[in-house]
Every structure is written in C-alpha cells, then in structure tokens.
N, CA, C and O atoms as a Tripos MOL2 file, in Angstrom:
@<TRIPOS>MOLECULE
protein
  260   259    65     0     0
PROTEIN
NO_CHARGES

@<TRIPOS>ATOM
      1 N         121.9580  126.0730   86.2690 N.3       1 MET1
      2 CA        121.3880  124.8080   85.8370 C.3       1 MET1
      3 C         119.9600  124.6930   86.3670 C.2       1 MET1
      4 O         119.6930  124.9930   87.5310 O.2       1 MET1
      5 N         119.0800  124.2710   85.5290 N.am      2 GLU2
      6 CA        117.6670  124.1440   85.8790 C.3       2 GLU2
      7 C         117.4400  122.8440   86.6430 C.2       2 GLU2
      8 O         117.9420  121.7940   86.2420 O.2       2 GLU2
      9 N         116.6850  122.9070   87.7460 N.am      3 SER3
     10 CA        116.4030  121.6980   88.5090 C.3       3 SER3
     11 C         115.3170  120.9010   87.8030 C.2       3 SER3
     12 O         114.4390  121.4750   87.1590 O.2       3 SER3
     13 N         115.3770  119.5620   87.9230 N.am      4 PRO4
     14 CA        114.3710  118.7360   87.2480 C.3       4 PRO4
     15 C         112.9890  118.9600   87.8370 C.2       4 PRO4
     16 O         112.8420  119.2780   89.0180 O.2       4 PRO4
     17 N         111.9960  118.7910   87.0080 N.am      5 ALA5
     18 CA        110.6080  118.9310   87.4590 C.3       5 ALA5
     19 C         110.2840  117.7970   88.4240 C.2       5 ALA5
     20 O         110.7450  116.6720   88.2310 O.2       5 ALA5
     21 N         109.4990  118.0780   89.4560 N.am      6 PRO6
     22 CA        109.1420  117.0140   90.3940 C.3       6 PRO6
     23 C         108.2730  115.9690   89.7030 C.2       6 PRO6
     24 O         107.4720  116.2870   88.8240 O.2       6 PRO6
     25 N         108.4460  114.7370   90.1120 N.am      7 ILE7
     26 CA        107.6360  113.6570   89.5540 C.3       7 ILE7
     27 C         106.2900  113.6650   90.2570 C.2       7 ILE7
     28 O         106.2200  113.6930   91.4860 O.2       7 ILE7
     29 N         105.2370  113.6400   89.4800 N.am      8 THR8
     30 CA        103.9000  113.5240   90.0490 C.3       8 THR8
     31 C         103.4180  112.1030   89.8260 C.2       8 THR8
     32 O         104.0150  111.3410   89.0650 O.2       8 THR8
     33 N         102.3530  111.7660   90.4850 N.am      9 ALA9
     34 CA        101.8270  110.4140   90.3820 C.3       9 ALA9
     35 C         100.3120  110.4530   90.4470 C.2       9 ALA9
     36 O          99.7050  111.4210   90.9030 O.2       9 ALA9
     37 N          99.7290  109.3690   89.9750 N.am     10 GLN10
     38 CA         98.2850  109.1710   90.1060 C.3      10 GLN10
     39 C          98.0730  107.8530   90.8300 C.2      10 GLN10
     40 O          98.5370  106.8070   90.3770 O.2      10 GLN10
     41 N          97.3790  107.9030   91.9410 N.am     11 LEU11
     42 CA         96.9930  106.6910   92.6410 C.3      11 LEU11
     43 C          95.6060  106.3300   92.1450 C.2      11 LEU11
     44 O          94.6700  107.1210   92.2630 O.2      11 LEU11
     45 N          95.4770  105.1350   91.5910 N.am     12 VAL12
     46 CA         94.1920  104.7070   91.0390 C.3      12 VAL12
     47 C          93.6770  103.5440   91.8830 C.2      12 VAL12
     48 O          94.0330  102.3860   91.6650 O.2      12 VAL12
     49 N          92.8350  103.8840   92.8460 N.am     13 ALA13
     50 CA         92.1770  102.8680   93.6640 C.3      13 ALA13
     51 C          90.8100  102.5600   93.0690 C.2      13 ALA13
     52 O          90.2420  101.4920   93.2980 O.2      13 ALA13
     53 N          90.2950  103.5110   92.3050 N.am     14 SER14
     54 CA         89.0410  103.3540   91.5760 C.3      14 SER14
     55 C          89.2410  103.9900   90.2090 C.2      14 SER14
     56 O          89.7020  105.1280   90.1180 O.2      14 SER14
     57 N          88.9070  103.2860   89.1680 N.am     15 ILE15
     58 CA         89.1040  103.7980   87.8130 C.3      15 ILE15
     59 C          88.3680  105.1210   87.6110 C.2      15 ILE15
     60 O          88.7420  105.9250   86.7580 O.2      15 ILE15
     61 N          87.3230  105.3360   88.3990 N.am     16 HIS16
     62 CA         86.5220  106.5470   88.2520 C.3      16 HIS16
     63 C          87.0690  107.7260   89.0480 C.2      16 HIS16
     64 O          86.6250  108.8580   88.8600 O.2      16 HIS16
     65 N          88.0350  107.4680   89.9410 N.am     17 GLN17
     66 CA         88.5540  108.5470   90.7760 C.3      17 GLN17
     67 C          90.0650  108.4680   90.9460 C.2      17 GLN17
     68 O          90.5410  108.2770   92.0650 O.2      17 GLN17
     69 N          90.8350  108.6090   89.8660 N.am     18 PRO18
     70 CA         92.2900  108.6480   90.0630 C.3      18 PRO18
     71 C          92.6420  109.8940   90.8730 C.2      18 PRO18
     72 O          92.0020  110.9360   90.7330 O.2      18 PRO18
     73 N          93.6510  109.7780   91.7100 N.am     19 TRP19
     74 CA         94.0330  110.8740   92.6000 C.3      19 TRP19
     75 C          95.4470  111.3100   92.2550 C.2      19 TRP19
     76 O          96.3810  110.5210   92.3950 O.2      19 TRP19
     77 N          95.6270  112.5470   91.8070 N.am     20 ARG20
     78 CA         96.9360  113.0580   91.3880 C.3      20 ARG20
     79 C          97.5470  113.8910   92.5070 C.2      20 ARG20
     80 O          96.9020  114.7830   93.0590 O.2      20 ARG20
     81 N          98.8100  113.5850   92.8360 N.am     21 ALA21
     82 CA         99.5340  114.3040   93.8880 C.3      21 ALA21
     83 C         101.0110  113.9470   93.7590 C.2      21 ALA21
     84 O         101.4260  113.3310   92.7770 O.2      21 ALA21
     85 N         101.7940  114.3350   94.7490 N.am     22 SER22
     86 CA        103.2040  113.9330   94.7590 C.3      22 SER22
     87 C         103.2740  112.4280   95.0240 C.2      22 SER22
     88 O         102.3130  111.8300   95.5080 O.2      22 SER22
     89 N         104.3960  111.8390   94.7090 N.am     23 VAL23
     90 CA        104.5680  110.4030   94.9490 C.3      23 VAL23
     91 C         104.3880  110.1020   96.4370 C.2      23 VAL23
     92 O         103.6970  109.1480   96.7950 O.2      23 VAL23
     93 N         105.0020  110.9080   97.3040 N.am     24 ARG24
     94 CA        104.9000  110.6800   98.7520 C.3      24 ARG24
     95 C         103.4470  110.7380   99.2250 C.2      24 ARG24
     96 O         103.0180  109.8980  100.0150 O.2      24 ARG24
     97 N         102.6940  111.7210   98.7470 N.am     25 GLU25
     98 CA        101.2850  111.8390   99.1380 C.3      25 GLU25
     99 C         100.4810  110.6380   98.6540 C.2      25 GLU25
    100 O          99.6070  110.1480   99.3690 O.2      25 GLU25
    101 N         100.7690  110.1610   97.4480 N.am     26 CYS26
    102 CA        100.0660  108.9780   96.9290 C.3      26 CYS26
    103 C         100.3970  107.7420   97.7580 C.2      26 CYS26
    104 O          99.5130  106.9360   98.0520 O.2      26 CYS26
    105 N         101.6680  107.5870   98.1360 N.am     27 LEU27
    106 CA        102.0550  106.4350   98.9510 C.3      27 LEU27
    107 C         101.3900  106.4940  100.3240 C.2      27 LEU27
    108 O         100.9340  105.4730  100.8390 O.2      27 LEU27
    109 N         101.3350  107.6770  100.9110 N.am     28 ASP28
    110 CA        100.6660  107.8290  102.2090 C.3      28 ASP28
    111 C          99.1870  107.4720  102.1020 C.2      28 ASP28
    112 O          98.6410  106.7900  102.9690 O.2      28 ASP28
    113 N          98.5510  107.9340  101.0430 N.am     29 ARG29
    114 CA         97.1220  107.6360  100.8500 C.3      29 ARG29
    115 C          96.9210  106.1410  100.6070 C.2      29 ARG29
    116 O          95.9670  105.5630  101.1290 O.2      29 ARG29
    117 N          97.7940  105.5060   99.8300 N.am     30 TRP30
    118 CA         97.7060  104.0690   99.5500 C.3      30 TRP30
    119 C          97.7710  103.2790  100.8550 C.2      30 TRP30
    120 O          97.0360  102.3070  101.0300 O.2      30 TRP30
    121 N          98.6480  103.6940  101.7690 N.am     31 GLN31
    122 CA         98.7870  102.9770  103.0400 C.3      31 GLN31
    123 C          97.5240  103.0760  103.8940 C.2      31 GLN31
    124 O          97.2830  102.2090  104.7340 O.2      31 GLN31
    125 N          96.7280  104.0980  103.6980 N.am     32 ARG32
    126 CA         95.4890  104.2630  104.4740 C.3      32 ARG32
    127 C          94.3000  103.5020  103.8730 C.2      32 ARG32
    128 O          93.2460  103.4130  104.5040 O.2      32 ARG32
    129 N          94.4570  102.9580  102.6740 N.am     33 LEU33
    130 CA         93.3770  102.1780  102.0570 C.3      33 LEU33
    131 C          93.2230  100.8520  102.7860 C.2      33 LEU33
    132 O          94.1640  100.3800  103.4250 O.2      33 LEU33
    133 N          92.0380  100.2480  102.6940 N.am     34 ASP34
    134 CA         91.8740   98.9150  103.2740 C.3      34 ASP34
    135 C          92.6280   97.9040  102.4110 C.2      34 ASP34
    136 O          93.0170   98.2120  101.2850 O.2      34 ASP34
    137 N          92.8320   96.7090  102.9350 N.am     35 ALA35
    138 CA         93.6650   95.7020  102.2720 C.3      35 ALA35
    139 C          93.1850   95.3710  100.8580 C.2      35 ALA35
    140 O          93.9970   95.2400   99.9420 O.2      35 ALA35
    141 N          91.8860   95.2390  100.6800 N.am     36 ALA36
    142 CA         91.3530   94.9060   99.3520 C.3      36 ALA36
    143 C          91.6250   96.0330   98.3590 C.2      36 ALA36
    144 O          92.0030   95.7760   97.2160 O.2      36 ALA36
    145 N          91.4370   97.2690   98.7880 N.am     37 ALA37
    146 CA         91.6860   98.4150   97.9060 C.3      37 ALA37
    147 C          93.1690   98.5350   97.5750 C.2      37 ALA37
    148 O          93.5260   98.8430   96.4380 O.2      37 ALA37
    149 N          94.0440   98.2930   98.5680 N.am     38 ARG38
    150 CA         95.4950   98.3350   98.2990 C.3      38 ARG38
    151 C          95.8860   97.2870   97.2680 C.2      38 ARG38
    152 O          96.7010   97.5540   96.3850 O.2      38 ARG38
    153 N          95.3060   96.0940   97.3800 N.am     39 ALA39
    154 CA         95.6610   95.0020   96.4700 C.3      39 ALA39
    155 C          95.2660   95.2920   95.0300 C.2      39 ALA39
    156 O          95.9310   94.8270   94.1040 O.2      39 ALA39
    157 N          94.1980   96.0500   94.8280 N.am     40 SER40
    158 CA         93.7360   96.3080   93.4620 C.3      40 SER40
    159 C          94.1840   97.6620   92.9150 C.2      40 SER40
    160 O          94.0100   97.9380   91.7280 O.2      40 SER40
    161 N          94.7520   98.4990   93.7610 N.am     41 ALA41
    162 CA         95.1830   99.8360   93.3240 C.3      41 ALA41
    163 C          96.4660   99.7540   92.5060 C.2      41 ALA41
    164 O          97.2270   98.7910   92.5980 O.2      41 ALA41
    165 N          96.6810  100.7810   91.7100 N.am     42 TYR42
    166 CA         97.9660  100.9200   91.0280 C.3      42 TYR42
    167 C          98.3790  102.3760   91.0320 C.2      42 TYR42
    168 O          97.5600  103.2760   91.2150 O.2      42 TYR42
    169 N          99.6740  102.5860   90.8260 N.am     43 LEU43
    170 CA        100.2550  103.9180   90.8960 C.3      43 LEU43
    171 C         100.9130  104.2230   89.5580 C.2      43 LEU43
    172 O         101.7230  103.4390   89.0640 O.2      43 LEU43
    173 N         100.5640  105.3490   88.9840 N.am     44 VAL44
    174 CA        101.1530  105.7750   87.7120 C.3      44 VAL44
    175 C         102.1280  106.9080   88.0130 C.2      44 VAL44
    176 O         101.7220  107.9880   88.4400 O.2      44 VAL44
    177 N         103.4140  106.6550   87.7870 N.am     45 LEU45
    178 CA        104.4370  107.6850   87.9690 C.3      45 LEU45
    179 C         104.5840  108.4260   86.6560 C.2      45 LEU45
    180 O         104.7720  107.8130   85.6050 O.2      45 LEU45
    181 N         104.4990  109.7310   86.7170 N.am     46 GLU46
    182 CA        104.5680  110.5600   85.5180 C.3      46 GLU46
    183 C         105.9230  111.2490   85.4790 C.2      46 GLU46
    184 O         106.2660  112.0130   86.3810 O.2      46 GLU46
    185 N         106.6890  110.9770   84.4300 N.am     47 GLY47
    186 CA        108.0120  111.5660   84.3010 C.3      47 GLY47
    187 C         107.9700  112.9960   83.8100 C.2      47 GLY47
    188 O         106.9030  113.5300   83.5060 O.2      47 GLY47
    189 N         109.1450  113.6190   83.7340 N.am     48 PRO48
    190 CA        109.2160  115.0190   83.3220 C.3      48 PRO48
    191 C         108.9170  115.2430   81.8370 C.2      48 PRO48
    192 O         108.5970  116.3600   81.4330 O.2      48 PRO48
    193 N         109.0190  114.1980   81.0320 N.am     49 GLU49
    194 CA        108.7440  114.3260   79.6040 C.3      49 GLU49
    195 C         107.3250  113.8430   79.3080 C.2      49 GLU49
    196 O         106.8350  112.9290   79.9720 O.2      49 GLU49
    197 N         106.6640  114.4390   78.3290 N.am     50 PRO50
    198 CA        105.3200  113.9770   77.9660 C.3      50 PRO50
    199 C         105.3290  112.4890   77.5960 C.2      50 PRO50
    200 O         106.2630  111.9990   76.9610 O.2      50 PRO50
    201 N         104.3050  111.8090   77.9940 N.am     51 ASN51
    202 CA        104.1100  110.3840   77.6850 C.3      51 ASN51
    203 C         105.1510  109.4710   78.3180 C.2      51 ASN51
    204 O         105.2620  108.3100   77.9250 O.2      51 ASN51
    205 N         105.9170  109.9640   79.2860 N.am     52 LEU52
    206 CA        106.8730  109.1270   80.0000 C.3      52 LEU52
    207 C         106.2350  108.7390   81.3260 C.2      52 LEU52
    208 O         106.2080  109.5290   82.2690 O.2      52 LEU52
    209 N         105.7210  107.5080   81.3870 N.am     53 ARG53
    210 CA        105.0050  107.0340   82.5720 C.3      53 ARG53
    211 C         105.4610  105.6360   82.9290 C.2      53 ARG53
    212 O         105.9290  104.8780   82.0800 O.2      53 ARG53
    213 N         105.3150  105.3120   84.1950 N.am     54 ARG54
    214 CA        105.5820  103.9560   84.6680 C.3      54 ARG54
    215 C         104.4430  103.5820   85.6060 C.2      54 ARG54
    216 O         104.0850  104.3540   86.4960 O.2      54 ARG54
    217 N         103.8840  102.4140   85.4090 N.am     55 THR55
    218 CA        102.7630  101.9570   86.2300 C.3      55 THR55
    219 C         103.2480  100.8730   87.1890 C.2      55 THR55
    220 O         103.9050   99.9150   86.7820 O.2      55 THR55
    221 N         102.9150  101.0410   88.4600 N.am     56 LEU56
    222 CA        103.3030  100.0850   89.4930 C.3      56 LEU56
    223 C         102.0670   99.3950   90.0470 C.2      56 LEU56
    224 O         101.0430  100.0320   90.2940 O.2      56 LEU56
    225 N         102.1740   98.0790   90.2400 N.am     57 ASN57
    226 CA        101.0700   97.3440   90.8600 C.3      57 ASN57
    227 C         101.2430   97.3580   92.3800 C.2      57 ASN57
    228 O         102.1860   97.9620   92.8890 O.2      57 ASN57
    229 N         100.3510   96.7050   93.0950 N.am     58 ALA58
    230 CA        100.3520   96.7490   94.5620 C.3      58 ALA58
    231 C         101.6640   96.2400   95.1620 C.2      58 ALA58
    232 O         102.1480   96.8060   96.1420 O.2      58 ALA58
    233 N         102.2350   95.2010   94.6000 N.am     59 VAL59
    234 CA        103.4970   94.6590   95.1180 C.3      59 VAL59
    235 C         104.6130   95.6880   94.9780 C.2      59 VAL59
    236 O         105.4090   95.8780   95.8970 O.2      59 VAL59
    237 N         104.6680   96.3460   93.8310 N.am     60 GLU60
    238 CA        105.6970   97.3610   93.5960 C.3      60 GLU60
    239 C         105.4640   98.6060   94.4580 C.2      60 GLU60
    240 O         106.4190   99.2280   94.9230 O.2      60 GLU60
    241 N         104.1960   98.9670   94.6700 N.am     61 ILE61
    242 CA        103.8830  100.1120   95.5320 C.3      61 ILE61
    243 C         104.3440   99.8150   96.9590 C.2      61 ILE61
    244 O         104.9170  100.6820   97.6190 O.2      61 ILE61
    245 N         104.0970   98.6010   97.4320 N.am     62 ALA62
    246 CA        104.4810   98.2220   98.7950 C.3      62 ALA62
    247 C         105.9890   98.3510   99.0000 C.2      62 ALA62
    248 O         106.4310   98.7160  100.0900 O.2      62 ALA62
    249 N         106.7730   98.0610   97.9830 N.am     63 LYS63
    250 CA        108.2320   98.1970   98.0910 C.3      63 LYS63
    251 C         108.6400   99.6580   98.2790 C.2      63 LYS63
    252 O         109.6110   99.9450   98.9800 O.2      63 LYS63
    253 N         107.9070  100.5790   97.6590 N.am     64 LEU64
    254 CA        108.2090  102.0090   97.7990 C.3      64 LEU64
    255 C         107.7130  102.5780   99.1220 C.2      64 LEU64
    256 O         108.3440  103.4500   99.7180 O.2      64 LEU64
    257 N         106.5680  102.0630   99.5670 N.am     65 ALA65
    258 CA        105.9450  102.6020  100.7900 C.3      65 ALA65
    259 C         106.7190  102.1230  101.9710 C.2      65 ALA65
    260 O         106.3770  102.4510  103.1070 O.2      65 ALA65
@<TRIPOS>BOND
     1     1     2 1
     2     2     3 1
     3     3     4 2
     4     3     5 am
     5     5     6 1
     6     6     7 1
     7     7     8 2
     8     7     9 am
     9     9    10 1
    10    10    11 1
    11    11    12 2
    12    11    13 am
    13    13    14 1
    14    14    15 1
    15    15    16 2
    16    15    17 am
    17    17    18 1
    18    18    19 1
    19    19    20 2
    20    19    21 am
    21    21    22 1
    22    22    23 1
    23    23    24 2
    24    23    25 am
    25    25    26 1
    26    26    27 1
    27    27    28 2
    28    27    29 am
    29    29    30 1
    30    30    31 1
    31    31    32 2
    32    31    33 am
    33    33    34 1
    34    34    35 1
    35    35    36 2
    36    35    37 am
    37    37    38 1
    38    38    39 1
    39    39    40 2
    40    39    41 am
    41    41    42 1
    42    42    43 1
    43    43    44 2
    44    43    45 am
    45    45    46 1
    46    46    47 1
    47    47    48 2
    48    47    49 am
    49    49    50 1
    50    50    51 1
    51    51    52 2
    52    51    53 am
    53    53    54 1
    54    54    55 1
    55    55    56 2
    56    55    57 am
    57    57    58 1
    58    58    59 1
    59    59    60 2
    60    59    61 am
    61    61    62 1
    62    62    63 1
    63    63    64 2
    64    63    65 am
    65    65    66 1
    66    66    67 1
    67    67    68 2
    68    67    69 am
    69    69    70 1
    70    70    71 1
    71    71    72 2
    72    71    73 am
    73    73    74 1
    74    74    75 1
    75    75    76 2
    76    75    77 am
    77    77    78 1
    78    78    79 1
    79    79    80 2
    80    79    81 am
    81    81    82 1
    82    82    83 1
    83    83    84 2
    84    83    85 am
    85    85    86 1
    86    86    87 1
    87    87    88 2
    88    87    89 am
    89    89    90 1
    90    90    91 1
    91    91    92 2
    92    91    93 am
    93    93    94 1
    94    94    95 1
    95    95    96 2
    96    95    97 am
    97    97    98 1
    98    98    99 1
    99    99   100 2
   100    99   101 am
   101   101   102 1
   102   102   103 1
   103   103   104 2
   104   103   105 am
   105   105   106 1
   106   106   107 1
   107   107   108 2
   108   107   109 am
   109   109   110 1
   110   110   111 1
   111   111   112 2
   112   111   113 am
   113   113   114 1
   114   114   115 1
   115   115   116 2
   116   115   117 am
   117   117   118 1
   118   118   119 1
   119   119   120 2
   120   119   121 am
   121   121   122 1
   122   122   123 1
   123   123   124 2
   124   123   125 am
   125   125   126 1
   126   126   127 1
   127   127   128 2
   128   127   129 am
   129   129   130 1
   130   130   131 1
   131   131   132 2
   132   131   133 am
   133   133   134 1
   134   134   135 1
   135   135   136 2
   136   135   137 am
   137   137   138 1
   138   138   139 1
   139   139   140 2
   140   139   141 am
   141   141   142 1
   142   142   143 1
   143   143   144 2
   144   143   145 am
   145   145   146 1
   146   146   147 1
   147   147   148 2
   148   147   149 am
   149   149   150 1
   150   150   151 1
   151   151   152 2
   152   151   153 am
   153   153   154 1
   154   154   155 1
   155   155   156 2
   156   155   157 am
   157   157   158 1
   158   158   159 1
   159   159   160 2
   160   159   161 am
   161   161   162 1
   162   162   163 1
   163   163   164 2
   164   163   165 am
   165   165   166 1
   166   166   167 1
   167   167   168 2
   168   167   169 am
   169   169   170 1
   170   170   171 1
   171   171   172 2
   172   171   173 am
   173   173   174 1
   174   174   175 1
   175   175   176 2
   176   175   177 am
   177   177   178 1
   178   178   179 1
   179   179   180 2
   180   179   181 am
   181   181   182 1
   182   182   183 1
   183   183   184 2
   184   183   185 am
   185   185   186 1
   186   186   187 1
   187   187   188 2
   188   187   189 am
   189   189   190 1
   190   190   191 1
   191   191   192 2
   192   191   193 am
   193   193   194 1
   194   194   195 1
   195   195   196 2
   196   195   197 am
   197   197   198 1
   198   198   199 1
   199   199   200 2
   200   199   201 am
   201   201   202 1
   202   202   203 1
   203   203   204 2
   204   203   205 am
   205   205   206 1
   206   206   207 1
   207   207   208 2
   208   207   209 am
   209   209   210 1
   210   210   211 1
   211   211   212 2
   212   211   213 am
   213   213   214 1
   214   214   215 1
   215   215   216 2
   216   215   217 am
   217   217   218 1
   218   218   219 1
   219   219   220 2
   220   219   221 am
   221   221   222 1
   222   222   223 1
   223   223   224 2
   224   223   225 am
   225   225   226 1
   226   226   227 1
   227   227   228 2
   228   227   229 am
   229   229   230 1
   230   230   231 1
   231   231   232 2
   232   231   233 am
   233   233   234 1
   234   234   235 1
   235   235   236 2
   236   235   237 am
   237   237   238 1
   238   238   239 1
   239   239   240 2
   240   239   241 am
   241   241   242 1
   242   242   243 1
   243   243   244 2
   244   243   245 am
   245   245   246 1
   246   246   247 1
   247   247   248 2
   248   247   249 am
   249   249   250 1
   250   250   251 1
   251   251   252 2
   252   251   253 am
   253   253   254 1
   254   254   255 1
   255   255   256 2
   256   255   257 am
   257   257   258 1
   258   258   259 1
   259   259   260 2
@<TRIPOS>SUBSTRUCTURE
     1 MET1         2 RESIDUE 1 A MET
     2 GLU2         6 RESIDUE 1 A GLU
     3 SER3        10 RESIDUE 1 A SER
     4 PRO4        14 RESIDUE 1 A PRO
     5 ALA5        18 RESIDUE 1 A ALA
     6 PRO6        22 RESIDUE 1 A PRO
     7 ILE7        26 RESIDUE 1 A ILE
     8 THR8        30 RESIDUE 1 A THR
     9 ALA9        34 RESIDUE 1 A ALA
    10 GLN10       38 RESIDUE 1 A GLN
    11 LEU11       42 RESIDUE 1 A LEU
    12 VAL12       46 RESIDUE 1 A VAL
    13 ALA13       50 RESIDUE 1 A ALA
    14 SER14       54 RESIDUE 1 A SER
    15 ILE15       58 RESIDUE 1 A ILE
    16 HIS16       62 RESIDUE 1 A HIS
    17 GLN17       66 RESIDUE 1 A GLN
    18 PRO18       70 RESIDUE 1 A PRO
    19 TRP19       74 RESIDUE 1 A TRP
    20 ARG20       78 RESIDUE 1 A ARG
    21 ALA21       82 RESIDUE 1 A ALA
    22 SER22       86 RESIDUE 1 A SER
    23 VAL23       90 RESIDUE 1 A VAL
    24 ARG24       94 RESIDUE 1 A ARG
    25 GLU25       98 RESIDUE 1 A GLU
    26 CYS26      102 RESIDUE 1 A CYS
    27 LEU27      106 RESIDUE 1 A LEU
    28 ASP28      110 RESIDUE 1 A ASP
    29 ARG29      114 RESIDUE 1 A ARG
    30 TRP30      118 RESIDUE 1 A TRP
    31 GLN31      122 RESIDUE 1 A GLN
    32 ARG32      126 RESIDUE 1 A ARG
    33 LEU33      130 RESIDUE 1 A LEU
    34 ASP34      134 RESIDUE 1 A ASP
    35 ALA35      138 RESIDUE 1 A ALA
    36 ALA36      142 RESIDUE 1 A ALA
    37 ALA37      146 RESIDUE 1 A ALA
    38 ARG38      150 RESIDUE 1 A ARG
    39 ALA39      154 RESIDUE 1 A ALA
    40 SER40      158 RESIDUE 1 A SER
    41 ALA41      162 RESIDUE 1 A ALA
    42 TYR42      166 RESIDUE 1 A TYR
    43 LEU43      170 RESIDUE 1 A LEU
    44 VAL44      174 RESIDUE 1 A VAL
    45 LEU45      178 RESIDUE 1 A LEU
    46 GLU46      182 RESIDUE 1 A GLU
    47 GLY47      186 RESIDUE 1 A GLY
    48 PRO48      190 RESIDUE 1 A PRO
    49 GLU49      194 RESIDUE 1 A GLU
    50 PRO50      198 RESIDUE 1 A PRO
    51 ASN51      202 RESIDUE 1 A ASN
    52 LEU52      206 RESIDUE 1 A LEU
    53 ARG53      210 RESIDUE 1 A ARG
    54 ARG54      214 RESIDUE 1 A ARG
    55 THR55      218 RESIDUE 1 A THR
    56 LEU56      222 RESIDUE 1 A LEU
    57 ASN57      226 RESIDUE 1 A ASN
    58 ALA58      230 RESIDUE 1 A ALA
    59 VAL59      234 RESIDUE 1 A VAL
    60 GLU60      238 RESIDUE 1 A GLU
    61 ILE61      242 RESIDUE 1 A ILE
    62 ALA62      246 RESIDUE 1 A ALA
    63 LYS63      250 RESIDUE 1 A LYS
    64 LEU64      254 RESIDUE 1 A LEU
    65 ALA65      258 RESIDUE 1 A ALA
C-alpha cells in the first residue's frame, strides 16, 4: 500500500513572499513572527490532490500551533 503524500503548506505573512515548507515548519515560523505579522498572516494547506487547498486565518493557525 502506498503511503499518502505529505501535506505541504504556504505561510503567507507577506503577499510578496509566501514561504512553502512542511506544516510544522510553517507553524514554527508563524510563532516567531511579531504579533502584528501573526494577526495578518494566513496558512494555505495543500492537499495531496491538485487544487485541494484549505486556507487558515490567524485564529485557526493559533489553534494548530
């Protein structure tokens, strides 16, 4: 049986510099942002299928972190 592909994410603290990494790495980076940047950032979770994405706002990111 084939194992599922790992979920990747994009942390967008600046529209000009989205940062793609594992979900854990994005959450760690989000926690290191200053309060204003955390409040305006969002996290895009990319599923294993094309075009399968979920976007989380700061409140939802905080629940995961």
